[in-house]
C-alpha positions as CSV (number, residue, x, y, z in Angstrom):
1,X,34.6,10.6,-8.6
2,X,32.0,9.2,-6.3
3,X,32.5,9.7,-2.5
4,X,33.7,6.3,-2.2
5,X,36.0,6.5,-5.2
6,X,37.8,9.6,-3.7
7,X,38.4,7.7,-0.5
8,X,39.5,4.6,-1.7
9,X,41.9,6.6,-4.3
10,X,43.0,8.9,-1.2
11,X,43.8,5.9,0.9
12,X,46.4,4.6,-1.6
13,X,48.9,6.7,-0.9
14,X,51.4,7.1,2.0
15,X,51.7,9.7,4.8
16,X,54.6,11.9,3.5
17,X,56.0,14.6,5.5
18,X,57.7,17.6,4.4
19,X,61.2,16.1,3.9
20,X,59.6,13.1,2.0
21,X,59.8,10.6,4.4
22,X,56.8,8.0,5.1
23,X,55.1,8.8,8.8
24,X,54.1,6.1,10.7
25,X,51.6,6.2,13.5
26,X,54.0,8.0,15.9
27,X,53.0,11.2,17.7
28,X,51.4,13.7,15.2
29,X,52.6,17.8,15.5
30,X,50.4,19.9,16.7
31,X,50.3,24.0,17.1
32,X,47.9,26.9,17.8
33,X,46.7,29.3,15.0
34,X,44.6,32.5,14.8
35,X,40.9,31.3,15.1
36,X,39.4,34.8,13.8
37,X,40.0,33.4,10.0
38,X,37.3,30.9,10.4
39,X,33.8,31.9,10.6
40,X,30.3,31.0,9.3
41,X,27.3,33.0,8.4
42,X,23.6,31.8,9.4
43,X,21.1,30.9,7.0
44,X,17.4,30.2,7.5
45,X,16.4,29.9,4.0
46,X,17.0,28.2,0.5
47,X,16.0,29.2,-3.2
48,X,12.3,28.1,-2.4
49,X,11.9,30.4,0.7
50,X,12.2,30.2,4.4
51,X,13.0,26.8,5.9
52,X,10.3,27.5,8.6
53,X,7.7,28.7,6.1
54,X,8.4,25.4,3.7
55,X,8.3,23.1,6.9
56,X,4.9,24.7,8.0
57,X,3.7,24.1,4.5
58,X,4.6,20.2,4.6
59,X,2.6,20.3,8.1
60,X,-0.6,21.2,6.2
61,X,-0.1,18.1,4.1
62,X,1.6,15.5,6.5
63,X,1.1,14.1,10.1
64,X,4.2,15.9,12.1
65,X,5.6,13.8,15.1
66,X,8.8,14.6,17.1
67,X,11.8,12.4,17.8
68,X,10.1,10.8,20.9
69,X,7.5,9.1,18.5
70,X,10.2,7.5,16.3
71,X,12.1,6.3,19.1
72,X,9.2,4.5,20.4
73,X,8.4,3.3,16.8
74,X,11.5,1.2,16.3
75,X,11.3,-1.4,13.9
76,X,14.7,-3.2,13.6
77,X,16.8,-5.5,16.0
78,X,20.2,-5.1,16.6
79,X,22.8,-7.4,18.3
80,X,24.2,-6.4,21.8
81,X,28.0,-6.7,21.9
82,X,29.4,-8.6,25.0
83,X,32.9,-7.8,24.0
84,X,35.3,-5.8,22.2
85,X,34.3,-5.9,18.4
86,X,37.1,-6.5,15.8
87,X,40.3,-4.6,16.8
88,X,39.1,-2.2,19.3
89,X,40.2,-2.1,22.9
90,X,39.2,-0.6,26.0
91,X,35.6,-1.8,25.5
92,X,32.4,-0.4,27.5
93,X,29.2,-1.1,25.4
94,X,28.0,-1.6,22.0
95,X,26.0,-3.3,19.2
96,X,25.8,-4.4,15.6
97,X,23.8,-3.8,12.9
98,X,21.3,-6.3,11.6
99,X,22.5,-8.7,8.8
100,X,20.5,-6.4,6.3
101,X,22.6,-3.2,7.3
102,X,25.8,-5.2,7.8
103,X,25.9,-6.5,4.3
104,X,24.1,-3.3,2.4
105,X,26.8,-2.3,0.2
106,X,25.1,1.1,-0.7
107,X,24.5,2.5,2.6
108,X,27.5,3.6,4.5
109,X,27.5,4.3,8.1
110,X,29.5,7.6,9.0
111,X,28.3,9.5,12.0
112,X,27.5,9.0,15.8
113,X,26.0,11.3,18.3
114,X,23.8,10.3,21.6
115,X,21.3,11.7,23.9
116,X,24.3,12.1,25.9
117,X,24.9,14.9,23.8
118,X,21.5,16.3,23.5
119,X,20.9,16.9,27.5
120,X,23.4,16.7,30.3
121,X,21.5,13.9,32.2
122,X,22.0,11.8,28.8
123,X,18.2,11.2,28.3
124,X,15.8,12.9,25.6
125,X,13.9,15.0,25.9
126,X,15.1,17.0,28.7
127,X,14.8,15.3,32.0
128,X,12.7,12.3,29.8
129,X,13.6,8.7,30.1
130,X,14.8,7.8,26.5
131,X,18.6,6.6,26.0
132,X,19.2,7.0,22.4
133,X,22.2,6.5,19.8
134,X,21.7,8.3,16.3
135,X,23.9,7.3,13.5
136,X,24.2,8.6,9.9
137,X,24.5,7.1,6.5
138,X,25.3,8.1,2.9
139,X,24.1,6.5,-0.1
140,X,27.2,5.3,-2.3
141,X,26.3,4.7,-5.9
142,X,29.4,3.2,-6.9
143,X,30.5,1.3,-4.0
144,X,33.0,-0.7,-6.0
145,X,34.7,2.5,-7.6
146,X,34.1,1.2,-11.1
147,X,34.6,3.4,-13.9
148,X,34.0,3.0,-17.6
149,X,36.8,2.6,-20.4
150,X,37.2,6.3,-20.7
151,X,38.0,6.7,-16.8
152,X,34.6,8.0,-16.0
153,X,32.4,6.5,-13.2
154,X,30.4,3.6,-13.9
155,X,27.7,3.8,-11.0
156,X,26.3,0.5,-10.0
157,X,23.1,1.9,-8.8
158,X,21.3,4.5,-10.7
159,X,19.4,6.4,-8.1
160,X,21.4,8.4,-5.1
161,X,18.9,8.3,-2.1
162,X,21.2,10.9,-0.1
163,X,21.0,10.4,3.7
164,X,19.4,8.9,6.4
165,X,19.7,8.9,10.1
166,X,19.2,5.9,12.6
167,X,17.4,6.2,15.7
168,X,18.7,3.4,18.3
169,X,16.4,3.1,21.4
170,X,18.9,2.0,23.7
171,X,16.5,1.7,26.8
172,X,17.2,-2.0,27.0
173,X,21.1,-2.2,26.4
174,X,21.0,-6.1,25.9
175,X,18.4,-5.8,23.0
176,X,18.7,-2.4,21.4
177,X,16.2,-1.8,18.5
178,X,16.1,1.1,15.8
179,X,14.5,2.4,12.9
180,X,16.1,4.7,9.7
181,X,14.4,8.0,8.7
182,X,15.3,9.9,5.7
183,X,17.1,13.7,5.8
184,X,15.5,16.1,3.4
185,X,15.6,19.8,2.4
186,X,12.2,21.4,2.3
187,X,11.5,22.5,-1.5
188,X,8.5,23.7,-3.6
189,X,8.0,21.9,-6.9
190,X,7.8,24.0,-10.4
191,X,4.2,24.3,-9.9
192,X,4.6,25.8,-6.3
193,X,3.6,22.8,-4.2
194,X,5.2,21.9,-1.1
195,X,7.6,19.2,-1.3
196,X,11.2,17.9,-0.1
197,X,14.2,16.6,-1.8
198,X,17.1,14.2,-0.8
199,X,20.3,15.7,0.3
200,X,23.1,14.1,-1.3
201,X,26.2,14.8,0.6
202,X,28.4,12.8,2.9
203,X,27.3,13.3,6.7
204,X,30.5,12.5,8.1
205,X,29.7,13.7,11.4
206,X,26.7,14.6,13.4
207,X,26.2,16.0,16.9
208,X,22.9,16.1,18.8
209,X,22.2,19.4,20.9
210,X,19.1,19.9,22.7
211,X,16.4,19.4,19.9
212,X,18.9,19.9,17.2
213,X,21.0,17.9,15.0
214,X,24.0,19.3,13.5
215,X,25.5,17.5,10.3
216,X,28.8,18.5,8.4
217,X,28.6,19.5,4.9
218,X,32.2,18.9,3.8
219,X,32.6,21.6,1.4
220,X,30.0,24.3,2.9
221,X,29.7,24.1,6.4
222,X,26.9,22.7,8.9
223,X,23.2,21.7,8.2
224,X,20.9,21.7,10.9
225,X,17.8,19.9,11.6
226,X,14.7,20.1,14.5
227,X,14.0,16.9,15.9
228,X,10.7,18.3,17.2
229,X,9.1,18.1,13.7
230,X,9.6,14.9,11.4
231,X,6.7,14.0,9.0
232,X,5.0,10.2,8.3
233,X,4.8,9.2,4.6
234,X,3.8,6.3,3.1
235,X,6.0,3.2,2.8
236,X,5.4,2.3,-0.6
237,X,7.4,3.8,-3.7
238,X,10.8,3.1,-2.5
239,X,12.3,5.1,-5.5
240,X,10.4,8.4,-4.9
241,X,11.1,11.1,-2.7
242,X,8.8,14.0,-2.1
243,X,5.4,14.9,-3.8
244,X,4.8,12.3,-6.5
245,X,2.5,12.5,-9.2
246,X,-0.3,10.9,-7.4
247,X,-0.5,13.5,-4.9
248,X,1.3,11.5,-2.1
249,X,4.3,12.2,-0.3
250,X,7.1,9.6,-0.3
251,X,10.6,9.0,1.4
252,X,12.2,6.4,-0.8
253,X,10.3,3.8,1.3
254,X,11.2,5.3,4.7
255,X,8.3,5.7,7.4
256,X,9.7,9.3,8.5
257,X,11.1,12.1,6.9
258,X,13.5,14.8,8.5
259,X,13.6,18.3,7.1
260,X,16.5,20.5,7.2
261,X,15.7,23.8,9.4
262,X,18.6,25.6,9.2
263,X,22.4,26.2,7.9
264,X,25.6,27.8,8.7
265,X,27.9,28.5,5.6
266,X,31.3,28.8,5.5
267,X,32.5,32.2,5.3
268,X,35.9,32.4,6.4
269,X,39.0,30.8,5.2
270,X,38.5,27.0,3.5
271,X,37.8,24.4,5.9
272,X,36.7,20.9,5.3
273,X,33.9,20.1,7.5
274,X,34.5,16.2,8.0
275,X,33.3,15.5,11.5
276,X,31.8,17.4,14.5
277,X,31.9,16.8,18.3
278,X,30.3,18.4,21.4
279,X,32.2,19.8,24.1
280,X,30.2,20.1,27.3
281,X,33.3,20.7,29.7
282,X,33.8,24.0,27.7
283,X,32.2,27.5,29.0
284,X,29.9,28.1,27.2
285,X,29.5,24.7,25.4
286,X,31.0,24.6,22.2
287,X,31.2,22.6,19.1
288,X,34.5,21.6,17.4
289,X,35.0,20.7,13.8
290,X,38.0,18.5,12.2
291,X,39.6,18.2,8.8
292,X,40.2,14.6,7.0
293,X,43.3,14.4,5.1
294,X,45.2,11.6,3.2
295,X,48.7,12.2,4.0
296,X,48.4,15.3,6.5
297,X,47.9,17.9,3.8
298,X,44.2,19.0,3.6
299,X,42.6,19.0,-0.2
300,X,40.7,21.7,-1.2
301,X,40.4,21.1,-5.2
302,X,38.1,18.0,-4.8
303,X,34.7,20.3,-4.8
304,X,33.7,23.8,-4.4
305,X,34.5,25.1,-1.0
306,X,32.5,28.2,0.4
307,X,35.0,30.6,1.8
308,X,37.8,33.0,1.1
309,X,40.7,30.7,0.4
310,X,43.2,28.6,1.7
311,X,44.9,29.3,5.4
312,X,46.9,26.0,5.8
313,X,46.7,22.6,4.5
314,X,47.6,21.4,7.9
315,X,44.7,19.4,9.5
316,X,42.9,21.5,12.1
317,X,40.5,21.4,14.9
318,X,38.2,24.6,14.9
319,X,35.8,25.5,17.7
320,X,32.5,27.3,18.0
321,X,30.7,28.4,20.8
322,X,27.1,27.6,21.6
323,X,24.2,29.2,23.1
324,X,22.7,27.1,25.3
325,X,19.3,28.9,25.8
326,X,18.4,28.1,21.7
327,X,21.0,25.5,21.0
328,X,22.4,27.6,18.0
329,X,26.0,29.3,17.8
330,X,26.4,32.1,20.0
331,X,29.2,33.4,17.7
332,X,29.8,32.9,14.0
333,X,33.7,33.2,14.5
334,X,35.5,30.5,15.9
335,X,37.0,30.6,19.3
336,X,39.8,28.4,18.8
337,X,42.0,26.7,15.9
338,X,44.5,24.2,16.0
339,X,46.7,22.3,13.5
340,X,47.5,18.8,14.1
341,X,50.0,16.9,11.6
342,X,47.6,13.6,11.7
343,X,46.4,11.8,8.7
344,X,43.1,10.1,8.0
345,X,41.2,12.1,10.8
346,X,37.6,10.7,10.9
347,X,36.1,12.0,13.9
348,X,36.6,14.6,16.6
349,X,35.4,15.5,20.4
350,X,37.2,17.8,23.0
351,X,37.1,18.6,26.6
352,X,38.5,22.2,27.1
353,X,41.8,22.1,25.7
354,X,42.2,18.1,25.4
355,X,41.2,16.6,21.9
356,X,40.6,13.4,20.8
357,X,40.6,12.2,17.0
358,X,39.8,8.7,15.5
359,X,42.3,7.9,12.7
360,X,41.3,5.3,10.4
361,X,44.0,3.1,8.2
362,X,42.1,1.6,5.4
363,X,39.8,-1.6,5.0
364,X,41.9,-4.1,6.7
365,X,43.9,-2.1,9.4
366,X,42.6,-1.2,13.0
367,X,42.2,2.7,13.7
368,X,43.4,4.2,16.4
369,X,41.9,7.1,19.2
370,X,44.3,9.6,19.7
371,X,44.7,12.5,21.9
372,X,46.5,16.0,21.8
373,X,46.2,19.1,24.0
374,X,45.9,22.7,22.5
375,X,49.6,24.3,22.9
376,X,51.0,20.8,23.2
377,X,53.4,19.5,20.4
378,X,52.1,16.3,19.7
379,X,49.0,13.8,19.5
380,X,49.7,10.3,21.0
381,X,47.6,7.1,20.8
382,X,44.8,6.2,23.5
383,X,43.6,2.8,22.2
384,X,43.0,0.8,19.0
385,X,39.6,1.1,17.5
386,X,37.9,-1.2,14.9
387,X,38.8,-1.3,11.1
388,X,37.1,1.6,9.3
389,X,36.5,3.8,12.2
390,X,34.5,6.9,11.6
391,X,32.9,9.5,13.7
392,X,33.3,10.0,17.6
393,X,30.9,11.3,20.3
394,X,31.9,12.0,23.8
395,X,29.7,10.4,26.9
396,X,30.4,11.9,30.2
397,X,30.1,9.6,33.2
398,X,28.2,12.8,34.6
399,X,25.2,11.7,32.0
400,X,23.6,10.2,35.4
401,X,20.5,8.5,33.5
402,X,23.1,6.0,32.1
403,X,25.2,3.4,34.1
404,X,28.4,4.2,33.0
405,X,31.1,4.5,36.1
406,X,33.6,6.6,33.9
407,X,33.3,8.5,30.9
408,X,33.3,6.8,27.5
409,X,33.7,7.8,23.7
410,X,31.3,6.4,20.9
411,X,32.7,5.4,17.6
412,X,31.0,3.8,14.7
413,X,32.8,1.5,11.8
414,X,31.9,1.7,8.5
415,X,32.9,-1.5,6.4
416,X,30.3,-4.3,5.1
417,X,30.5,-6.6,7.9
418,X,32.4,-4.7,10.2
419,X,29.7,-2.1,11.1
420,X,29.9,-1.6,14.9
421,X,28.7,1.2,17.2
422,X,30.3,1.1,20.4
423,X,31.9,3.0,23.3
424,X,35.7,2.8,24.6
425,X,37.1,4.1,27.8
426,X,37.8,7.5,27.4
427,X,41.3,7.3,28.9
428,X,41.9,3.8,27.1
429,X,41.9,1.6,30.3
């Protein structure tokens, strides 16, 4: 099944508890479990060589730029929101994509993070001046979930273009502008030439930390991208990615490609890497990962998972410490793990022992921002979110180069013509 078909199929079932009763949006059960059973391994290469060497090879063929160049080279206009979009509450700020990106059915927005994740003062680069929002999208080749008579998928689009990342220049809040770039994995061709491939994953959550972008890989772990190195490629050949037969490099019609620089592969008990969030309130800084489930039971049978087997099928939030000096993981073993009996978790952020979740409710019902405390017994509602709510990003009021007087949480909506990127007050007020 395609990613969209899986989600549509999962959304058809109710939330069923252990006794068989259908669970509503009442408080969800939470508990602390052994964190040591969850671990990652660091990887700096793929089957073609070291990521650093492959990227250096591409740099001999293509002009390299950093993220600041892309932020200054935005080419699309978003619409500033003057009030709460859709069903959301506690609104602070936000925008809607242009009409093309609102209506396209094959690019689906998923992840969100901001320069307030990247650096403490909220701007990029460190001590810089740019206020930026990033969003991830995945390509869905079968957005309608169509099937052939034998039940196999019937794709609407023949070419899966993988993942794209959107840089939103938010320096002028009333008139944000943005540009899409293609996420790629550096490789070599059969002839040994440097090239790159699309990354055909889901990108359900992203986190920006310093110069690094972390992207969840549902069954495998985390992919990492260095925002100091993107490549500029020609805009033609919209159906070609990498080195073409004409000797030129292309990125499916996008001006810039961002190559993967590192990976963290799941090595402990299975974990469904659905969403990711940064915790700047912890010591040291840390990241948290959450799991999606349809009905409060996480599935580990719809793909090939890295790891050593199932710990528990109750949805989890798992934490890893970060190293501020190099922006990588400080330890490959998790430092906290909690379960929470909450269905349809799409996003997570944490502030020490307090965790926030976005919970979706299908294509026609509002989502909810929920919170629970490590060691607590339940998760409760904070405020309503948009229909089709996805990833979260916490934005502290301490990010001094933004003008928010209180902390907010960013969220993104995925459904056609309901695609908003916006921030709500973290306390729900």
